[in-house]
C-alpha positions in Angstrom: -10.9 1.7 12.6 -9.1 0.3 9.6 -10.2 -3.0 8.0 -8.0 -6.1 8.2 -5.5 -6.1 5.4 -3.9 -9.3 4.1 -0.7 -9.6 2.1 -1.0 -11.8 -1.0 2.7 -12.3 -1.9 1.8 -14.6 -4.8 -0.1 -11.9 -6.6 2.1 -9.1 -5.2 -0.7 -7.1 -3.5 -2.2 -6.1 -0.2 -6.0 -6.6 -0.1 -9.0 -5.9 2.1 -12.7 -6.4 1.7 -15.2 -3.9 3.1 -19.0 -4.2 2.7 -18.5 -6.8 0.0 -16.1 -4.7 -2.1 -12.4 -5.5 -2.6 -9.7 -2.8 -2.4 -6.1 -3.6 -3.2 -2.6 -2.2 -3.6 -0.5 -3.7 -6.3 3.2 -3.8 -6.2 6.2 -5.4 -7.9 9.6 -6.3 -6.5 12.7 -4.9 -8.2 15.6 -6.4 -6.3 15.2 -5.2 -2.7 12.7 -2.4 -3.6 9.0 -2.8 -3.3 7.5 -0.7 -6.1 3.9 0.4 -5.5 2.3 0.4 -8.9 -1.4 0.9 -8.2 -3.9 1.5 -5.4 -7.6 0.9 -6.1 -10.6 1.4 -3.9 -14.1 1.0 -5.3 -16.1 4.2 -5.2 -18.7 2.5 -3.0 -16.2 2.3 -0.2 -14.2 5.4 -0.9 -13.5 8.2 1.5 -12.9 5.9 4.5 -9.1 5.9 4.6 -8.9 2.5 3.0 -6.3 3.5 0.4 -4.1 5.0 3.1 -4.4 1.9 5.2 -3.3 -0.2 2.2 -0.3 2.1 1.6 0.6 2.0 5.3 0.5 -1.8 5.3 2.9 -1.9 2.3 5.4 0.4 4.1 5.1 -1.6 7.3 5.9 -4.8 5.3 8.8 -3.1 3.7 10.3 -1.9 7.0 9.8 -5.3 8.6 11.6 -7.0 5.7 14.4 -4.5 5.2 13.1 -3.3 1.8 13.1 0.1 0.2 9.9 1.5 -1.4 9.4 3.3 -4.7 6.0 5.0 -5.1 5.0 4.7 -8.8 1.3 5.2 -7.9 0.4 8.9 -7.4 -1.8 8.2 -4.4 1.0 6.3 -2.6 3.5 9.1 -3.5 1.2 11.7 -2.0 0.6 9.5 1.1 4.3 9.1 1.6 4.9 12.9 1.3 2.4 13.4 4.2 4.1 10.8 6.4 7.7 11.8 7.2 8.2 8.6 9.3 8.5 6.6 6.1 10.8 8.9 4.2 13.8 6.8 5.2 12.3 3.9 3.2 11.9 5.7 0.0 14.1 4.6 -2.9 
């Protein structure tokens, strides 16, 4: 089960809290392209699929809003490579 993820549009990030630790995916908008710049998950809560859930949330947001996605973060790029269902969103 993945944790609840919230979208903080003001700070351009997706965020979740697990066991008192905050994990986040940062992005920036470039026209109609959501550029994922960084995914960070504290070591204390690593290995639980949290980073993947954050990236998935970003792609779901992009699809729902008609955006393209550019993966500038190496983790997000690797995640997208493993999920062909999002390839149509890649910029």
